[in-house]
N, C-alpha and C positions, 0 to 999 in steps of 0.2 A: 816300378811303374805305379804312379798314383792314380786315383780314381778319375782324375780329369784328363788323363793322358790322351784318350781318344778324342775328347773335345778339343784339346790344344792342337793335336795333329790335324784335325779336320779344318780348323780355322787357318792354320798355316798352309795347308794344301790349297785351300780356296784362294788365299793370298797369292800363292804360287801360280795357280791357274790363271788368275786375272793379271798377273804381272805387277802386283802391288808392292813387292819387296824392292826397295830402291837399289839399282845396280851401282849407282855412284857411291852408296854408303852401305856396303855389305854388313857392316857392324850392326846395323839396325835389326836384322833378323837374328843375329847371334844374341843381341841384348834381349830381344823379345822372348827367345827361348830360355834365357837365363833368369828372366824376371816374369814369371807366369802371371797372367791377369787375375786369376782367382785368389792369389795371395793378397791382393789389394782390394778385393770386393768385400763389402760388409755382408753380414748374414742375411740381411733383408735388402732385396732389390725391388724395383717397381716396374710393372709392365702396363703398357697402354692397351686397354681392351676395346678401344673404339669410342669409349665414353669418358673414361677416367683412368688414372693411374692406380693400379691395384697391387698390393704387396705380393712378393714371391720370396718365400723363406727357404733358406738352404736346408734346414732340417725337415720342413714339411713337404717341400717339393724340390728335391735335389736335381732332378732332370730339368725342370723348368728354370731353376736358378742357374744351372750350368748353361742352358740355352741362352739366357740373358747375357752371360759373361762371354761365351765363345761362339754364339750362333751365327754371326754375320759380320764380315769385314766392315760394313757400312753402318752398323748399329752400335750406338753407345748403350752401356748398361747404366740405367738411372739409379743412382745411389741415395738420392735425397729428394724429397718432394716438399715444397713449401707453398701453402695456399693453393694446393691443387696443381702446381706447376713444377717441373723439374728444376732443381737449384744446384745440383752437383751430379757428376756422372763419371764413369769409367769410359773415357773417350774411345770411339770406334778405332779399331786397329789400323785400318787403311789410312785414315787421316793422321794418326799418330806417326806412322811410318813416313808419310809424305812430309810432315812438318819437321821431323828429325832430320830427314835428308836435306831439307832446305836450310837447316841451321849450320851445316858444314862444321860440325863439332869435331874437335880433335882432343886426344889425351892431353891433359895438362891445362886445358882451358878453364878459366874461372867463369862460372855460369850463375846467372840469376834467373829463376823461374817465378812467374807471377801466376798464382792460382794453383795451390798444391793439390786440392781435391783429395783423391784417395792416396796420393803419394806415388802412384805407379810411374808417372812420367818422370818424376824426380829420380826414381830408381833407375830408369833407363838412361837418364843424363849422367847419373853417377857411375853407371857401368862403363860408360865411354870416357868421361873426363876425369873421374876420380871423386869418390864421395865427399872428401874433405874440401873439394873445390866448388860444391854445389850449395847454393842457398835458395830456399823456396819460401815464398810468402803466401799466406792464406788469411783471408779476412774473417773467416768463420772460426772462432776459437775451438769449437767442438771438432770440426773437421781437422784442424791443425793437430790436436791431441791424438786423434786416431791415426792420422797419417804418420806422425812421429813414432807411434807404437809399431805400425806395420813396417816402416823403414828400419826401425831397430831390430825387429824380428828377422828381417831379411839381411841384417848385418851391415846396413849402410849407415854411415856417420854423416848423413846430409843434415844441414842446419835448417830446421823448420821454424819459421818465425811468424807471429801473428801481426798482421798489418794490412794497410790499404795498398793493394798492388799498384794502384795508379801513381803512388809516390816512390815506387821501387824500394830499394834498400840501400841507402847511401853508405851505411857503415861498412859494407863489403866492396864498394866500388874502388877502382874501375873493373868492369867485367869484360871478358872477351866475347861472351855470348849472352843474350837476353832472350827469353822465350816466354810468351804468354799462352795460357791454355783457356782463355776466355776471350770473347769477341769485344773489340772496342771500335767505336766510330772515329774517335780522335786518338792518335798515338800520344801518350803523355810525354812531354818534353823531358821529364825526369828519366825516362828510359834511355833517351839519347845521351843526356848529360852524364849518366852513370856507365856508359859504354865507351871503351877506349876507341880512339881513332882507328879505323879499319875494322872495328868489331862489327858484329852482325846481330840484328834484332829480327825475330820471327814472331808474327802474331796474326791471329785471325782478324780480319777487318770486316766490319759490317756484318752481314749475315750470309755471305757467300764465299769469299776468297780469303786466302792468307797471303801476306806479303813478307818479303825478306829484304830488310833495309841494311845498307852498309853505311856506317858513320864516316863522314868526310874526315880527311886528315887534319883539318883545322877544328873539327868538332862542332862546326856551326850548322850542320845539317845532316840528314840521313836520307838516302834515296835507294830505291830498288824496285824490282818487278814483282807483280803478282805471281805466285808460284803454283796455285791450284785451288781446289775447292776445300772449304773448311767451314762447316756449319756448327759452330760452338755456341754455347750459352753466352749471353752478354754479361758484362760486368754488373754486379748487383746494384740496384738502384738506378739503372739507366733505362734502356728501352724495355718497355713492357710488352705483353702479348698483343698480337694484332686483334682487331675487333672483328666480330662476325658480320655477315652480310646484313642481317636485320638491324644490328646496332648501328652500322654505317648508314643504311638507307633510312631507317626510322619510318615514321608514318606521315610526316609533314610533306606537303607538296615540294617537289624539287624546284630549284631556282632556274634550272636550264634543262632542256630535254632535246635529244636528237637521236637519229639512227646512226648505226655504224656498219660498214660492210667488211671491215678488216677481219681476217681470220685470226682468232685469238689463240690458236693452238700454240704458236711459238712462245707466247707469254707464259705458258705453263711448261713447255718442253725444252725450250732453247736456253740453256744455262748462260750462254754468252750474251744473249739479248738481256736476260734478267740481270746479269752483272752490269751491263752498260746502262740499263735503266737505274740501277742502284747508284751508279756514279753520277748520272745526270740529274736524278731526283733523290738526293740523299735523305731527305726528310719525309719521303712518301713510302708508306707500307702498301704493297701490292699482294693480293691473295686471289687464288683461283680455285674454282670447284665446279664440278659438273653435275647437272641434274637431267631430268628427262627431256628438257628442251635444248640442252647443249652446254657449252662451256660458259661460265660466268666469271666475272672478276669484280673486285671491289678495291677501292683505293682510299686511303685517308692519310692526312698529315700526322706526323708524330710529335711535332713541337707543341707543347702545351697539353699533352694528353696525360695529365695527372690522374690518379685513380678517381673514378667517379665523374670525370668530365668527358665531353665528346670531342671528336676530332674537329678542328677548326675548318678544314676543307675536306670534301669527300666527293667520290664519284662511284657509281655502280654501273657495270656493263652486263646487262641481263639478256641471255639468250631467250628468244621467243619463237614459238611456232615451229619447233622441230628443226631449227637451223643446224643442230648437231655440232658442227665445229665452229660455230660463231661466224661463219663467212657468208651468210646470206642463204641462197638456195631456197629451200622451202620455208625459211624463217628469217633470222637475222639477229641483230643485237640492238637493244635500246639503251641509250646512255642517259642517266640522270646525274646531275651535279649540284653541289651546293657549297656555300662558304665563299670566302674572298678569292679563292683560286679555282680555276677550271682544270681539275686534275686529269680528266680524260683527254682534254686538249693538249695538256703538257705531255702526257704519256705518248700520244701519237706524234707530237713534234720531236720528242727525244728518240722515238723509234725510227722515224723517218731520217733523222740526222745520223743515227747509227748505220742504217742501210746505205745512206749517201756516202759514207766514208769507207765502204767496203765490208761492213759487218765484222769488225775486228773481234777476235776472240778475247777472252778474259786474260790470256797470257800476253796480249799486246799492251796491257795497261801496267802502269807503275805508279809509285807514290813518292813524293818528296816531303819531308817534315823539317820545318824550321822553327825557331823559338816562338814566333808569333803566329804560327798557323801551319797548315798543310794543304797540299793539293794533289789530285790524281791526274795523271797525264796518259796519253796514248801514243805509242810509237817511239817518241823521243822526248827525254826529260826536258831538253832545252827548247826544242822547236815544235814539238807536237802540241795538239790541242790539250787544254788543261781545264780542270774543274775544281773550284774550292771545295774542300770536304767539310760539309756542315755537320756539326755534332747533333745527332738526334737525341731528343729528350723524351722521357715517357714515364 
């Protein structure tokens, strides 16, 4: 029994209690037991203390380090911080299990993984498919070297290559399964082109859900349903961090001001609403936070948000006078907006449209990818409402 056995059993038991181990894919739990998380964690992890990411070292704080690795099914262990923000992690166990279940992986499948990170997910794929059939691509040469070392120490002959995951790895195509471990707004066509007809692609999309796409028999498209929640880091060089309330609001007078009586609570608490808004307003970042007056929200467009520049359109929804939940009563919400678009108006219109069609869950949505673009649909890929998926830039 190793020193991490209690931590491992605790995490597995919590996954059991919550029903996180997939019934359809019992191999996932066996693979997780065989491929312990701590074997793929570096000696230094990073913990958010409410203000910044601070280091947690295995030797200096073994319990703190173990808690980062095994403490919570929904928590990732941050393994790298760049410019004050996490840039690589050991993904949270619940999402790893859910995405592996969505992949429908079988022994003998040829697999391409995009985003090696620590190498642990590649090891799980190798446990199921066979190590010699797994290729994993990592853009960061340092991470690739360390992942290759860890996989070698675990006895896996996974092929680790350095490259841009967006271009896939054509040398090993065609693949039966393709899996990304970072979020994208636009599914690269290269992933579809390198997957055999009938093959499956699983990837986090945007900032909330992950999708599973099946490549058509003619190879001309890929389509499939949203499978669940997946809050992964975005591809490097794409969407940046959201802006703070003060950065969005600034000090200049707003171009438009009005009051709002809508309860903002679901904007923070209803993941299905948040997903629907992500679909309807793909280039808008929405953030919520509470203060003594109640729940506040701020919105800004992400297109053109290069470092050092401001959002082109913005809105703030500010609780005033003790409204508490943002629904009026003793206070209310004041809306300020600026830029060429009125984002608060667009938010309410999209919210109303979602309610008008019965408040569908995120599982009612799907995606179709074609060579010249992609779109998200609801209910039915051919006849349901659809939205072009705009690529956010940041």
